C-alpha positions in Angstrom: -33.6 140.0 133.7 -35.0 141.6 130.6 -37.6 144.3 131.1 -40.4 142.0 130.0 -39.8 139.8 132.9 -39.1 142.7 135.2 -42.4 143.9 134.3 -43.9 140.5 135.3 -42.4 141.0 138.8 -43.9 144.6 139.1 -47.3 143.3 138.3 -47.0 140.7 141.2 -46.1 143.5 143.4 -49.2 145.2 142.0 -51.7 142.1 142.7 -50.1 141.4 146.0 -50.1 144.9 147.1 -54.0 145.3 146.1 -54.7 141.9 147.5 -53.3 142.3 150.8 -54.7 145.9 151.3 -58.1 144.4 151.0 -57.4 142.5 154.2 -59.1 144.4 157.0 -56.3 144.0 159.5 -53.5 144.9 157.2 -52.5 148.8 157.4 -49.5 149.0 155.3 -48.0 146.7 152.6 -44.1 146.6 152.0 -42.5 145.2 148.8 -38.9 144.9 149.0 -35.8 143.3 147.4 -32.4 142.0 148.9 -29.4 140.6 147.2 -25.8 139.7 149.0 -24.8 137.9 151.9 -23.4 141.1 153.2 -26.9 142.1 154.1 -27.8 138.9 155.8 -29.5 137.1 152.9 -28.9 133.2 152.7 -30.0 132.8 148.9 -27.4 133.8 146.3 -29.8 135.4 144.1 -31.6 138.5 144.2 -35.0 137.9 145.7 -37.9 139.8 147.1 -40.6 139.7 149.8 -43.9 141.3 150.7 -44.6 142.1 154.3 -48.3 143.1 155.2 -48.2 145.0 158.6 -51.1 145.5 161.0 -49.9 148.8 161.8 -48.0 151.5 160.1 -44.2 151.3 160.6 -42.1 153.9 162.5 -40.4 155.0 159.4 -43.4 155.6 157.2 -45.2 157.4 160.5 -41.9 159.8 160.4 -42.0 160.3 156.8 -45.8 161.4 156.9 -45.5 163.6 160.0 -42.6 165.5 158.0 -45.3 165.5 155.1 -47.8 166.6 157.2 -45.8 169.6 158.5 -44.7 170.4 155.2 -48.4 170.5 153.6 -49.7 172.7 156.6 -46.8 175.2 156.1 -46.8 175.3 152.3 -50.0 173.7 151.1 -47.7 171.5 149.0 -46.5 167.7 148.8 -43.4 167.1 150.6 -42.2 164.5 148.2 -43.4 166.3 145.0 -41.3 169.4 146.1 -38.1 167.0 146.6 -38.6 165.6 143.1 -39.2 169.4 141.7 -36.1 170.6 143.5 -34.0 167.4 142.4 -35.0 168.0 138.7 -34.3 171.8 138.9 -30.7 171.3 140.7 -29.9 168.4 138.0 -26.7 167.6 139.6 -27.8 164.6 141.7 -30.1 163.0 138.7 -28.8 159.5 137.9 -31.6 158.7 135.0 -34.8 159.4 133.9 -37.7 158.5 131.3 -40.8 159.7 130.3 -42.7 158.8 133.6 -39.9 158.3 136.3 -37.0 160.1 137.6 -33.9 158.5 139.6 -31.6 160.5 141.8 -29.3 160.2 144.8 -30.9 162.2 147.7 -29.3 165.4 148.8 -29.0 163.8 152.4 -27.9 160.1 151.2 -27.1 157.7 154.4 -25.3 155.2 152.1 -22.3 155.6 149.7 -24.6 154.5 147.0 -28.1 155.4 147.3 -30.6 156.1 144.4 -34.5 157.2 144.8 -36.8 156.3 142.1 -39.8 158.5 141.8 -42.8 158.4 139.6 -43.0 162.0 137.8 -46.9 162.3 138.9 -47.6 161.7 142.6 -49.5 158.3 143.2 -50.0 156.6 146.4 -49.2 153.1 145.5 -48.1 150.7 143.0 -51.7 149.5 141.9 -52.1 153.4 141.0 -49.5 153.2 138.3 -50.5 153.1 134.6 -49.6 150.7 131.9 -47.3 152.9 130.8 -45.5 153.8 134.2 -45.1 150.1 134.8 -43.4 149.5 131.4 -41.1 152.6 132.1 -40.5 151.4 135.5 -39.1 148.2 134.4 -36.5 150.0 132.3 -35.1 152.5 134.8 -35.2 150.1 137.6 -32.8 147.6 135.5 -30.7 150.7 134.6 -30.4 152.0 138.1 -29.2 148.4 139.2 -27.0 147.9 136.6 -25.2 151.4 137.1 -25.0 151.0 140.7 -23.2 147.4 140.2 -20.6 149.0 137.9 -19.7 151.6 140.1 -17.3 149.6 142.2 -16.7 146.6 139.7 -17.8 144.3 142.5 -20.6 142.6 143.7 -23.6 144.9 144.6 -25.3 143.9 147.9 -28.5 146.0 148.0 -31.8 146.4 149.3 -34.3 148.1 147.2 -37.6 149.1 149.2 -41.0 150.4 147.9 -42.4 153.2 150.0 -46.2 152.8 149.3 -48.9 154.9 151.1 -50.5 153.3 154.3 -53.7 151.3 153.3 -56.2 153.5 155.3 -54.8 156.7 156.5 -52.6 159.6 155.5 -52.9 158.3 151.8 -53.0 162.0 150.2 -49.8 163.0 151.9 -47.9 160.0 150.4 -45.8 159.9 147.4 -44.9 156.3 145.9 -41.2 156.1 145.7 -38.3 153.3 145.5 -35.2 153.5 147.6 -32.3 151.5 146.4 -29.1 151.2 148.4 -26.0 149.3 149.0 -23.4 148.7 151.9 -20.6 148.7 149.4 -18.4 151.7 150.0 -15.5 150.5 147.8 -14.2 147.4 146.0 -14.1 144.7 148.8 -15.1 147.2 151.4 -18.4 147.6 153.3 -20.1 150.8 155.0 -20.7 149.2 158.5 -23.0 150.9 161.1 -20.8 152.1 163.9 -21.4 154.1 167.0 -23.3 157.2 165.3 -25.5 155.2 163.3 -26.3 152.4 165.1 -26.4 154.3 168.7 -27.7 157.6 167.6 -29.5 156.9 164.2 -27.3 159.9 162.9 -25.6 158.4 159.4 -22.2 159.6 158.7 -21.5 159.5 154.9 -18.2 160.3 153.3 -19.5 160.5 149.7 -20.9 163.5 148.4 -24.4 162.7 147.1 -23.2 164.8 143.9 -19.9 162.6 143.4 -22.1 159.6 143.9 -24.4 160.8 141.2 -21.4 161.6 138.7 -20.1 158.1 139.2 -23.6 156.3 138.7 -23.9 158.6 135.4 -20.6 158.0 133.9 -20.9 154.0 134.1 -20.8 152.8 130.8 -23.9 150.3 130.0 
């Protein structure tokens, strides 16, 4: 898609997030995209879905519990501190523009995993300004294209938006996008084996700094 059409998708995320959050029973809105048979999709093209949960999901609860602990200890937002640390370290930064930064997280679970953060703390997609939505359409395309060309192979991926819960802990949250692929080499997948499936302890043989270097060196 061209950036203008990606912006249309972003507006759909914003519109549905706002509408679903207005339903009294909804506690969390989750926008995400899937691509590739390798992750179980049945449609050949990238496509998105939006879930409205009547509860706060376990992953989000865990993230916000960590954010609360960090705030009580430091008085600062955990996610803002993560972004600040990545900007200061620089080696894991993949791309950026005036309002967004994309980086490989220092404890990446997947061979190719990129987090995309707005440069200011916002709770959810509807809180983004017009300029932030436009800039997002560009950096999102750049991240996907860089990921796709690292292995010169198809890119099965999941792109997951972490938005604040609708009614609780919104001050602790920080909107961000997690894009990851199960591709670990041309024609090879990174399967969840014993440690990952049984213990939830991910083993990644690609250093985050090396993954970021590979992504930066892609010629677009």
